[in-house]
C-alpha positions as CSV (number, residue, x, y, z in Angstrom):
1,M,85.9,186.0,163.5
2,K,85.7,184.6,167.1
3,S,82.0,183.9,166.7
4,L,82.8,182.0,163.4
5,R,85.5,179.9,165.2
6,G,83.1,179.2,168.0
7,S,80.4,178.0,165.6
8,N,83.0,175.8,163.9
9,L,84.0,174.3,167.2
10,I,80.4,173.6,168.2
11,V,79.8,171.9,164.8
12,F,83.0,169.9,165.2
13,L,82.0,168.7,168.7
14,L,78.5,167.8,167.5
15,L,80.0,165.8,164.6
16,C,82.3,164.0,167.1
17,I,79.4,163.1,169.3
18,G,77.4,161.9,166.4
19,S,80.3,159.8,165.1
20,V,80.7,158.2,168.5
21,L,77.0,157.4,168.7
22,I,77.1,155.8,165.2
23,L,80.3,153.8,165.9
24,L,79.3,152.6,169.3
25,P,77.1,149.7,168.0
26,L,79.9,148.7,165.7
27,W,82.3,148.5,168.6
28,W,79.8,146.6,170.7
29,M,79.6,144.0,167.8
30,I,83.4,143.7,167.7
31,S,83.6,143.5,171.4
32,T,80.9,140.8,171.7
33,S,82.6,138.8,168.9
34,L,85.8,138.6,171.0
35,K,84.2,137.5,174.2
36,P,83.3,134.0,175.6
37,M,79.6,133.3,176.1
38,A,80.0,133.5,179.9
39,E,81.3,137.0,179.7
40,I,78.6,138.1,177.3
41,L,75.8,137.0,179.7
42,Q,77.3,138.5,182.8
43,F,76.0,141.7,184.4
44,P,77.0,144.4,184.4
45,P,78.3,144.0,180.8
46,T,82.0,144.7,180.0
47,F,82.8,147.3,177.4
48,F,86.1,145.6,176.6
49,P,86.6,141.9,176.6
50,D,88.4,140.5,179.7
51,D,89.3,137.3,177.8
52,W,90.0,138.1,174.1
53,Q,88.8,135.2,172.0
54,F,90.1,135.7,168.5
55,S,89.5,132.1,167.9
56,N,85.8,132.9,167.7
57,Y,86.3,134.0,164.0
58,I,87.9,130.6,163.2
59,K,85.1,128.7,165.0
60,T,82.5,130.8,163.1
61,W,83.9,130.0,159.7
62,Q,84.1,126.3,160.6
63,A,80.7,126.0,162.1
64,A,79.0,125.8,158.7
65,P,80.2,125.6,155.0
66,F,80.7,129.4,154.9
67,T,83.1,129.1,152.0
68,L,80.3,127.7,149.9
69,Y,77.9,130.3,151.2
70,L,80.4,133.0,150.2
71,V,80.7,131.7,146.6
72,N,76.9,131.5,146.3
73,T,76.6,135.1,147.6
74,L,79.3,136.4,145.3
75,F,77.7,134.7,142.3
76,I,74.3,136.3,143.0
77,T,75.7,139.7,143.9
78,L,77.9,139.9,140.8
79,L,75.0,139.2,138.4
80,V,72.7,141.6,140.3
81,V,75.2,144.4,140.1
82,I,75.8,143.8,136.4
83,G,72.1,143.7,135.7
84,N,71.3,146.8,137.7
85,V,74.2,148.9,136.2
86,L,73.7,148.0,132.6
87,V,69.9,147.8,132.3
88,N,69.1,150.9,134.4
89,A,71.8,152.9,132.6
90,F,70.4,152.0,129.2
91,V,66.8,152.8,130.2
92,A,67.9,156.1,131.8
93,Y,69.7,157.1,128.6
94,G,66.4,156.6,126.7
95,F,64.5,158.8,129.2
96,A,67.2,161.5,129.2
97,K,68.4,161.8,125.6
98,I,65.8,160.2,123.3
99,Q,62.6,162.0,122.3
100,F,59.6,159.7,122.0
101,P,55.9,160.1,122.5
102,G,54.7,160.1,126.1
103,R,58.3,160.1,127.5
104,N,57.4,162.3,130.5
105,V,54.2,160.4,131.2
106,W,56.0,157.1,131.2
107,F,58.6,158.5,133.4
108,I,56.0,159.7,135.9
109,I,54.4,156.3,135.9
110,L,57.8,154.7,136.5
111,L,58.4,157.0,139.5
112,A,55.0,156.2,140.8
113,T,56.0,152.6,141.2
114,M,58.4,153.7,143.9
115,M,55.4,154.4,146.2
116,I,54.4,150.7,146.1
117,P,55.8,148.9,149.2
118,G,57.8,145.8,148.3
119,F,55.7,143.6,150.6
120,V,52.6,144.3,148.5
121,T,54.2,142.5,145.5
122,L,55.8,139.8,147.6
123,V,53.0,137.2,147.3
124,P,52.3,137.8,143.6
125,Q,56.0,137.5,142.8
126,Y,56.2,134.3,144.8
127,I,53.2,132.8,142.9
128,L,54.7,133.9,139.6
129,F,58.2,132.4,140.3
130,S,56.5,129.2,141.6
131,R,54.5,128.7,138.4
132,L,57.7,129.3,136.4
133,G,59.4,126.6,138.3
134,W,62.0,128.9,139.7
135,L,61.7,128.0,143.4
136,N,65.0,126.7,144.9
137,T,67.0,128.4,142.2
138,Y,68.9,131.7,142.0
139,L,66.6,133.0,139.2
140,P,64.2,134.9,141.5
141,L,67.1,136.6,143.1
142,I,68.9,137.6,139.9
143,V,66.4,138.0,137.0
144,P,64.5,141.0,138.6
145,A,67.8,143.0,138.4
146,F,67.6,142.8,134.6
147,F,64.2,144.5,134.5
148,G,65.2,147.8,135.9
149,S,64.7,149.8,139.1
150,A,62.8,153.1,139.3
151,F,65.2,154.5,141.9
152,F,68.3,153.7,139.9
153,I,66.8,154.9,136.6
154,F,65.9,158.2,138.3
155,L,69.4,158.7,139.6
156,L,71.0,157.9,136.2
157,R,68.5,160.0,134.3
158,Q,69.2,163.1,136.4
159,F,72.9,162.6,135.8
160,Y,72.5,162.1,132.1
161,L,70.4,165.3,131.8
162,R,73.5,167.3,132.8
163,I,75.6,165.8,130.0
164,P,75.6,168.3,127.1
165,N,73.2,167.3,124.3
166,E,75.8,168.5,121.7
167,L,77.8,165.3,122.3
168,I,74.8,163.2,121.3
169,E,73.9,165.4,118.3
170,A,77.5,165.3,117.0
171,A,77.6,161.5,117.3
172,R,74.3,161.2,115.6
173,M,75.5,163.3,112.7
174,D,78.5,161.0,112.3
175,G,76.0,158.1,112.0
176,A,76.4,156.6,115.4
177,S,73.5,154.6,116.8
178,H,71.9,155.2,120.2
179,F,73.4,152.0,121.5
180,Y,76.9,153.1,120.3
181,I,76.5,156.5,121.9
182,W,75.3,154.9,125.2
183,W,78.2,152.4,125.3
184,H,81.1,154.6,124.0
185,I,80.1,158.0,125.2
186,M,77.5,158.0,128.1
187,L,79.0,155.1,130.1
188,P,82.6,156.4,130.2
189,L,81.2,159.9,131.2
190,S,79.0,158.4,134.0
191,K,81.5,156.4,136.0
192,P,80.6,158.2,139.3
193,I,76.9,157.5,139.1
194,L,77.5,154.0,137.9
195,A,79.7,153.4,140.9
196,T,76.9,154.7,143.1
197,V,74.4,152.3,141.5
198,A,76.9,149.4,141.8
199,I,77.5,150.1,145.5
200,F,73.8,150.3,146.3
201,S,73.2,147.1,144.3
202,F,76.1,145.3,145.9
203,N,74.8,146.3,149.4
204,G,71.3,145.2,148.6
205,A,72.2,141.8,147.1
206,W,74.9,141.1,149.6
207,N,72.7,141.8,152.6
208,D,69.5,140.3,151.2
209,F,67.9,137.9,153.7
210,L,64.3,137.8,152.8
211,G,64.8,136.7,149.1
212,P,67.0,133.7,149.8
213,L,64.8,132.8,152.8
214,L,61.7,132.6,150.5
215,Y,63.1,131.0,147.4
216,L,66.0,128.7,148.5
217,N,65.4,125.4,150.2
218,D,68.6,123.5,149.5
219,E,71.3,124.3,152.1
220,T,74.0,124.0,149.4
221,K,72.5,127.1,147.7
222,Y,72.3,129.2,150.9
223,T,73.9,132.7,151.1
224,L,75.9,134.2,153.9
225,Q,72.8,135.8,155.4
226,L,71.0,132.5,155.7
227,G,74.2,130.9,156.9
228,L,74.3,133.2,159.9
229,Q,71.1,131.7,161.2
230,V,73.1,128.5,162.2
231,F,74.1,130.4,165.4
232,K,70.5,131.1,166.4
233,S,68.0,128.6,167.9
234,E,64.9,128.7,170.1
235,A,66.9,127.4,173.1
236,N,70.2,129.2,172.7
237,T,71.9,131.9,170.6
238,Q,75.7,131.9,170.3
239,W,76.0,135.6,170.3
240,N,79.8,135.7,170.1
241,L,79.9,133.6,166.9
242,L,76.9,135.4,165.5
243,M,78.6,138.8,166.0
244,A,81.8,137.4,164.5
245,G,80.0,136.1,161.5
246,S,78.1,139.3,161.1
247,L,81.3,141.3,161.2
248,I,82.9,139.1,158.6
249,V,79.8,139.6,156.3
250,L,79.9,143.3,156.9
251,L,83.6,143.8,156.1
252,P,83.3,143.6,152.2
253,V,80.6,146.3,152.2
254,I,82.8,148.6,154.3
255,I,85.9,147.9,152.2
256,L,83.9,148.5,149.0
257,F,82.6,151.8,150.2
258,F,86.0,153.1,151.2
259,I,87.5,152.1,147.9
260,F,84.8,153.8,145.8
261,Q,83.7,156.5,148.2
262,K,85.1,159.2,145.9
263,Y,82.9,158.0,143.0
264,F,80.0,157.5,145.4
265,I,80.1,161.1,146.6
266,E,80.5,162.4,143.0
267,G,77.6,160.2,141.8
268,M,75.3,161.5,144.5
269,D,76.1,165.0,143.5
270,L,73.8,165.2,140.5
271,S,75.4,168.5,139.4
272,S,78.7,166.8,138.7
273,G,77.5,165.6,135.3
274,G,78.0,168.9,133.7
275,K,75.6,171.5,132.4
276,G,73.0,170.3,129.9
């Protein structure tokens, strides 16, 4: 019993140390956002601000049209989340519950696409969107979400496989179509994994920098990630305002995770879908 308590104490201490190491960069960001530039550049650095500058957050929001950037980012993120959740859930239902020729082969091919680095397809995608006339629009950032993601399809399929097939068979005997079954049976039963996909999608779209950088030229269409670059230049970087802006952009992701963390954890536990 004493050895067990000792082991638990060691594990607890290791977790505390790990938590401090993980939270230390976040605190440094917060601390930097509340300092004047002179204090940021001094040596040795201060762990706590000597002069707390809460006005940095107001200056940050007023330095550029961040309200417009916020609206643009929310618009893109919302459509990306909707596309990823609905399309991937529908495709995953087909792979999990519908028997069709070559189903396993097509699924293996789908998984194989995960091994292709995104930068390999970057140039072909840019050429394609350019010829479609989609440059300087939100279409290159939104439309791909409605064509599925191998990773999300895999997660959803594994969850669906653990939902009893008897539910599907009973609904089919009553004359229900596959679309009806997916919409009225599968989606309500898969809220945890759908929340997981939504969180991943939100995080990816919200923090996307490369996509808007490539496809958006009009400043009125910029997202928050592009807007943060206003504090950086070759000659000078306003670190306090940059950290304040980064923290503002980070907050929605943290809040979203804490609100839906229960569903997120259940969704990542693929055994929570029941026995199939």
